[in-house]
C-alpha positions as a Markdown table, in Angstrom:
| # | Residue | x | y | z |
|---|---|---|---|---|
| 1 | Met | 121.0 | 125.3 | 109.0 |
| 2 | Ala | 122.8 | 123.4 | 106.2 |
| 3 | Lys | 121.1 | 120.5 | 104.7 |
| 4 | Gly | 122.4 | 116.9 | 105.3 |
| 5 | Asn | 122.8 | 115.4 | 108.8 |
| 6 | Pro | 121.6 | 118.0 | 111.3 |
| 7 | Pro | 123.6 | 118.2 | 114.6 |
| 8 | Met | 122.0 | 115.7 | 117.0 |
| 9 | Tyr | 122.5 | 117.9 | 120.1 |
| 10 | Arg | 119.9 | 120.4 | 118.8 |
| 11 | Ala | 116.2 | 120.0 | 119.4 |
| 12 | Ile | 114.4 | 118.9 | 116.2 |
| 13 | Thr | 112.2 | 122.0 | 116.4 |
| 14 | Thr | 115.3 | 124.1 | 115.7 |
| 15 | Trp | 116.2 | 122.2 | 112.5 |
| 16 | Ala | 115.3 | 123.4 | 109.0 |
| 17 | Glu | 111.8 | 122.3 | 108.2 |
| 18 | Glu | 112.8 | 120.0 | 105.4 |
| 19 | Asp | 115.1 | 118.2 | 107.9 |
| 20 | Arg | 112.5 | 117.5 | 110.5 |
| 21 | Pro | 111.2 | 113.9 | 110.2 |
| 22 | Arg | 107.5 | 114.7 | 110.3 |
| 23 | Glu | 107.7 | 117.6 | 108.0 |
| 24 | Lys | 110.1 | 115.8 | 105.7 |
| 25 | Met | 107.5 | 112.9 | 105.4 |
| 26 | Leu | 104.8 | 115.3 | 104.5 |
| 27 | Leu | 106.9 | 117.1 | 101.9 |
| 28 | Lys | 108.7 | 114.1 | 100.3 |
| 29 | Gly | 106.8 | 111.0 | 101.4 |
| 30 | Ser | 107.7 | 108.2 | 103.8 |
| 31 | Asp | 110.2 | 106.5 | 101.5 |
| 32 | Ala | 112.4 | 109.6 | 101.7 |
| 33 | Leu | 113.1 | 109.1 | 105.4 |
| 34 | Ser | 115.9 | 107.0 | 106.9 |
| 35 | Asp | 115.1 | 104.2 | 109.3 |
| 36 | Ala | 116.2 | 106.4 | 112.2 |
| 37 | Glu | 113.9 | 109.2 | 111.1 |
| 38 | Leu | 110.9 | 106.8 | 110.9 |
| 39 | Leu | 111.7 | 105.5 | 114.3 |
| 40 | Ala | 112.0 | 109.1 | 115.6 |
| 41 | Ile | 108.5 | 109.8 | 114.4 |
| 42 | Leu | 107.3 | 106.8 | 116.5 |
| 43 | Ile | 109.1 | 107.8 | 119.7 |
| 44 | Gly | 108.0 | 111.4 | 119.3 |
| 45 | Ser | 110.7 | 113.0 | 121.6 |
| 46 | Gly | 114.2 | 112.6 | 122.7 |
| 47 | Thr | 115.9 | 113.1 | 126.0 |
| 48 | Leu | 117.8 | 116.0 | 127.6 |
| 49 | Gly | 120.6 | 116.9 | 125.2 |
| 50 | Arg | 119.6 | 114.2 | 122.6 |
| 51 | Ser | 117.0 | 114.5 | 119.8 |
| 52 | Ala | 114.5 | 111.8 | 118.9 |
| 53 | Val | 116.6 | 111.0 | 115.9 |
| 54 | Ala | 119.7 | 110.4 | 118.0 |
| 55 | Val | 117.8 | 108.1 | 120.3 |
| 56 | Ala | 116.5 | 106.3 | 117.3 |
| 57 | Gln | 120.0 | 105.9 | 116.0 |
| 58 | Asp | 121.0 | 104.4 | 119.3 |
| 59 | Ile | 118.1 | 101.9 | 119.0 |
| 60 | Leu | 119.2 | 100.9 | 115.5 |
| 61 | Ala | 122.9 | 100.7 | 116.6 |
| 62 | Ser | 121.9 | 98.2 | 119.3 |
| 63 | Val | 120.8 | 95.7 | 116.6 |
| 64 | Glu | 123.6 | 96.7 | 114.2 |
| 65 | His | 121.0 | 98.4 | 112.0 |
| 66 | Asn | 119.3 | 95.1 | 111.3 |
| 67 | Leu | 115.5 | 95.6 | 111.1 |
| 68 | His | 114.9 | 91.8 | 111.4 |
| 69 | Ala | 116.8 | 91.9 | 114.7 |
| 70 | Leu | 114.8 | 95.0 | 115.8 |
| 71 | Gly | 111.6 | 93.1 | 115.2 |
| 72 | Arg | 112.7 | 90.5 | 117.7 |
| 73 | Leu | 113.3 | 93.0 | 120.6 |
| 74 | Ser | 110.7 | 92.8 | 123.4 |
| 75 | Val | 109.5 | 95.8 | 125.3 |
| 76 | Ala | 111.9 | 94.9 | 128.1 |
| 77 | Asp | 114.8 | 94.8 | 125.6 |
| 78 | Leu | 113.9 | 98.2 | 124.2 |
| 79 | Lys | 113.7 | 99.8 | 127.6 |
| 80 | Arg | 117.3 | 98.9 | 128.3 |
| 81 | Ile | 118.3 | 101.5 | 125.6 |
| 82 | Lys | 119.1 | 104.9 | 127.1 |
| 83 | Gly | 116.3 | 107.3 | 126.4 |
| 84 | Val | 113.6 | 104.6 | 125.7 |
| 85 | Gly | 111.0 | 104.4 | 128.4 |
| 86 | Gln | 108.0 | 102.2 | 128.6 |
| 87 | Ala | 105.7 | 104.3 | 126.5 |
| 88 | Lys | 108.3 | 104.6 | 123.7 |
| 89 | Ala | 109.1 | 100.9 | 123.9 |
| 90 | Ile | 105.4 | 99.9 | 123.6 |
| 91 | Thr | 104.9 | 102.3 | 120.7 |
| 92 | Ile | 107.9 | 100.7 | 118.8 |
| 93 | Ala | 106.8 | 97.2 | 119.5 |
| 94 | Ala | 103.2 | 97.9 | 118.5 |
| 95 | Ala | 104.3 | 99.4 | 115.2 |
| 96 | Leu | 106.6 | 96.5 | 114.4 |
| 97 | Glu | 103.8 | 94.0 | 115.2 |
| 98 | Leu | 101.3 | 96.0 | 113.0 |
| 99 | Gly | 103.8 | 95.8 | 110.2 |
| 100 | Arg | 104.2 | 92.1 | 110.7 |
| 101 | Arg | 100.4 | 91.5 | 110.7 |
| 102 | Arg | 100.0 | 93.5 | 107.6 |
| 103 | Gln | 102.3 | 91.1 | 105.8 |
| 104 | Ile | 100.5 | 88.0 | 107.2 |
| 105 | Ala | 97.0 | 89.3 | 106.7 |
| 106 | Asp | 94.4 | 87.0 | 105.1 |
| 107 | Leu | 95.3 | 86.3 | 101.5 |
| 108 | Arg | 93.1 | 88.4 | 99.3 |
| 109 | Glu | 95.1 | 87.6 | 96.2 |
| 110 | Arg | 96.2 | 84.0 | 95.9 |
| 111 | Pro | 99.9 | 84.0 | 95.2 |
| 112 | Arg | 101.0 | 81.3 | 92.7 |
| 113 | Ile | 103.9 | 79.2 | 93.8 |
| 114 | Thr | 106.3 | 78.5 | 90.9 |
| 115 | Cys | 109.5 | 78.0 | 93.0 |
| 116 | Ser | 110.8 | 77.9 | 96.5 |
| 117 | Arg | 111.4 | 81.6 | 96.5 |
| 118 | Asp | 107.7 | 82.3 | 96.0 |
| 119 | Ala | 106.9 | 80.1 | 99.0 |
| 120 | Phe | 109.5 | 81.8 | 101.1 |
| 121 | Asn | 108.0 | 85.2 | 100.2 |
| 122 | Val | 104.6 | 84.1 | 101.4 |
| 123 | Val | 105.9 | 83.0 | 104.9 |
| 124 | Ala | 109.0 | 85.1 | 105.6 |
| 125 | Ala | 107.2 | 87.8 | 107.6 |
| 126 | Met | 105.5 | 85.2 | 109.8 |
| 127 | Leu | 108.6 | 83.4 | 110.9 |
| 128 | Thr | 111.9 | 85.2 | 110.5 |
| 129 | Asp | 111.5 | 87.2 | 113.8 |
| 130 | Arg | 110.3 | 84.4 | 116.0 |
| 131 | His | 112.3 | 83.4 | 119.1 |
| 132 | His | 110.7 | 80.0 | 119.1 |
| 133 | Glu | 110.1 | 77.3 | 116.5 |
| 134 | Glu | 106.8 | 77.3 | 114.6 |
| 135 | Phe | 105.6 | 74.8 | 112.0 |
| 136 | Trp | 103.3 | 76.1 | 109.3 |
| 137 | Ile | 101.7 | 74.7 | 106.1 |
| 138 | Leu | 100.8 | 76.4 | 102.9 |
| 139 | Met | 97.8 | 74.9 | 101.2 |
| 140 | Leu | 97.6 | 75.1 | 97.5 |
| 141 | Asn | 94.9 | 74.4 | 94.9 |
| 142 | Arg | 95.5 | 72.6 | 91.6 |
| 143 | Ser | 96.9 | 75.8 | 90.0 |
| 144 | Asn | 99.5 | 75.9 | 92.8 |
| 145 | Glu | 97.9 | 79.0 | 94.2 |
| 146 | Val | 98.0 | 79.5 | 98.0 |
| 147 | Ile | 94.4 | 79.2 | 99.3 |
| 148 | Ala | 95.3 | 79.2 | 103.0 |
| 149 | Arg | 98.2 | 79.0 | 105.4 |
| 150 | Glu | 98.1 | 77.9 | 109.0 |
| 151 | Arg | 100.3 | 77.3 | 112.0 |
| 152 | Val | 100.1 | 73.8 | 113.1 |
| 153 | Ser | 102.6 | 73.7 | 115.9 |
| 154 | Ser | 104.5 | 76.1 | 118.2 |
| 155 | Gly | 107.4 | 75.0 | 120.4 |
| 156 | Gly | 110.6 | 76.1 | 122.1 |
| 157 | Thr | 113.8 | 77.6 | 120.8 |
| 158 | His | 115.2 | 74.3 | 119.4 |
| 159 | Ala | 112.2 | 72.2 | 118.4 |
| 160 | Thr | 108.5 | 71.9 | 118.0 |
| 161 | Ile | 106.3 | 68.8 | 118.0 |
| 162 | Val | 104.6 | 68.1 | 114.7 |
| 163 | Asp | 101.7 | 65.7 | 114.2 |
| 164 | Pro | 101.3 | 64.6 | 110.6 |
| 165 | Lys | 97.7 | 63.6 | 111.2 |
| 166 | Met | 96.8 | 67.2 | 112.1 |
| 167 | Ile | 98.7 | 68.6 | 109.1 |
| 168 | Phe | 96.8 | 66.5 | 106.6 |
| 169 | Lys | 93.5 | 67.0 | 108.4 |
| 170 | Thr | 93.9 | 70.7 | 108.2 |
| 171 | Ala | 94.8 | 70.5 | 104.5 |
| 172 | Leu | 91.9 | 68.1 | 103.7 |
| 173 | Asp | 89.5 | 70.4 | 105.5 |
| 174 | Ala | 90.7 | 73.3 | 103.3 |
| 175 | Arg | 90.2 | 71.1 | 100.2 |
| 176 | Ala | 93.9 | 71.6 | 99.3 |
| 177 | Ser | 95.4 | 69.8 | 96.4 |
| 178 | Ser | 99.0 | 69.9 | 97.7 |
| 179 | Ile | 100.9 | 71.4 | 100.6 |
| 180 | Ile | 104.3 | 73.0 | 101.4 |
| 181 | Ala | 105.6 | 72.6 | 104.9 |
| 182 | Val | 107.6 | 75.5 | 106.6 |
| 183 | His | 109.3 | 75.9 | 109.9 |
| 184 | Asn | 111.8 | 78.3 | 111.3 |
| 185 | His | 115.2 | 77.9 | 113.1 |
| 186 | Pro | 115.5 | 80.7 | 115.6 |
| 187 | Ser | 119.2 | 80.0 | 115.8 |
| 188 | Gly | 119.6 | 81.2 | 112.2 |
| 189 | Ser | 121.0 | 77.9 | 111.0 |
| 190 | Leu | 119.6 | 76.7 | 107.7 |
| 191 | Thr | 121.0 | 73.2 | 108.0 |
| 192 | Pro | 118.2 | 70.5 | 108.4 |
| 193 | Ser | 118.5 | 68.3 | 111.5 |
| 194 | Arg | 117.9 | 64.6 | 111.4 |
| 195 | Ala | 114.5 | 65.2 | 112.9 |
| 196 | Asp | 113.7 | 67.7 | 110.1 |
| 197 | Ile | 114.7 | 65.1 | 107.5 |
| 198 | Glu | 112.7 | 62.3 | 109.1 |
| 199 | Met | 109.6 | 64.5 | 109.4 |
| 200 | Thr | 109.9 | 65.5 | 105.8 |
| 201 | Gln | 110.1 | 61.8 | 104.7 |
| 202 | Arg | 107.0 | 61.0 | 106.8 |
| 203 | Leu | 105.0 | 63.9 | 105.4 |
| 204 | Glu | 106.0 | 63.0 | 101.8 |
| 205 | Ala | 105.0 | 59.3 | 102.3 |
| 206 | Ala | 101.6 | 60.2 | 103.9 |
| 207 | Gly | 100.9 | 62.8 | 101.2 |
| 208 | Lys | 101.4 | 60.1 | 98.5 |
| 209 | Val | 98.9 | 57.8 | 100.2 |
| 210 | Leu | 96.3 | 60.6 | 100.6 |
| 211 | Gln | 97.0 | 61.9 | 97.1 |
| 212 | Leu | 97.8 | 65.3 | 98.7 |
| 213 | Pro | 101.5 | 65.7 | 97.8 |
| 214 | Leu | 104.1 | 67.5 | 99.8 |
| 215 | Leu | 105.7 | 69.9 | 97.2 |
| 216 | Asp | 108.4 | 71.3 | 99.4 |
| 217 | His | 109.6 | 71.8 | 103.0 |
| 218 | Leu | 111.3 | 75.1 | 103.8 |
| 219 | Ile | 113.5 | 75.9 | 106.8 |
| 220 | Val | 113.6 | 79.7 | 107.2 |
| 221 | Ser | 115.5 | 82.2 | 109.3 |
| 222 | Glu | 116.6 | 85.8 | 109.1 |
| 223 | Arg | 119.5 | 84.5 | 106.9 |
| 224 | Gly | 117.2 | 83.1 | 104.2 |
| 225 | Tyr | 115.8 | 79.7 | 103.6 |
| 226 | Tyr | 116.6 | 76.1 | 102.8 |
| 227 | Ser | 114.4 | 74.1 | 100.4 |
| 228 | Phe | 114.2 | 70.3 | 100.5 |
| 229 | Ala | 112.9 | 70.3 | 97.0 |
| 230 | Asp | 115.8 | 72.4 | 95.6 |
| 231 | Glu | 118.3 | 70.2 | 97.4 |
| 232 | Gly | 116.8 | 67.0 | 95.8 |
| 233 | Leu | 115.6 | 65.6 | 99.1 |
| 234 | Leu | 112.1 | 65.0 | 97.9 |
| 235 | Lys | 111.5 | 62.0 | 95.7 |
| 236 | Gly | 108.6 | 63.7 | 93.8 |
């Protein structure tokens, strides 16, 4: 068989060895595989007349090949795709969750925050796939290194209730020298609401009193992030 894109109607076992996802991964490494080929390894087999790669391509097409959107699909969502039964859906969801947890594992190295992008990189994996709002804080030492991060509130699709007292108690218990507030907008919008602005003002004022300053407040979504500090909305 010619190299390139093998015909999808033929069983993977009939493909040239270097074209089969599992063998290709062994020969060339995981980074040589396409997203569809990696998914095909997870689902293991296709359906009558369609290979695992073809089914994987259907899965990716259902989210317009957006891996962030794929990460937001539930088991029920995945099962709606032709060729994806419960076992395949659970396998995909478990793999995506494991990847997410790898990114949000306990901080072994303390990343140093020098700009809003650094802060976003620390929290992006935790929040960009969520269907509901969550409010997190990054706790920093005097060198602006992240010593801990914690979710302080979880709400609905449009809002979450945040208690400043709990935020600062958490930070004080961790012996933080400063904090960065972060919450997500499941809608994808990066425009701060009036409630977001007022909460930021309250946190900034409380931080000054406690000598535990709020360095920034990020709104994150799959589209990127919004920084109150970058936009000049923190008095400093």
